[in-house]
C-alpha positions, 0 to 999 in steps of 0.5 A: 260812763256806765249807767246801772238802773234798778227799778223797784215799786215804780222808783228807778235808781240810777247809779252813774260810774265815771266822770260827769262833765257837760260833755258826758251829760249830753251823751247820756241825755237820751238814756237818762230821759228814757229811764225818767219816762218809765219811772214814777220816781227817779233817784240818781246816785252820782 
């Protein structure tokens, strides 16, 4: 799964490409939390 992140005005928009399953979500957890910690707001485009 590929994650593309773009931040503008404190809002981080993540675009996820690929299949989202409980297994891929667990693998991506660290990356998602890192983006969440940096941004004031987080948008996730599935």
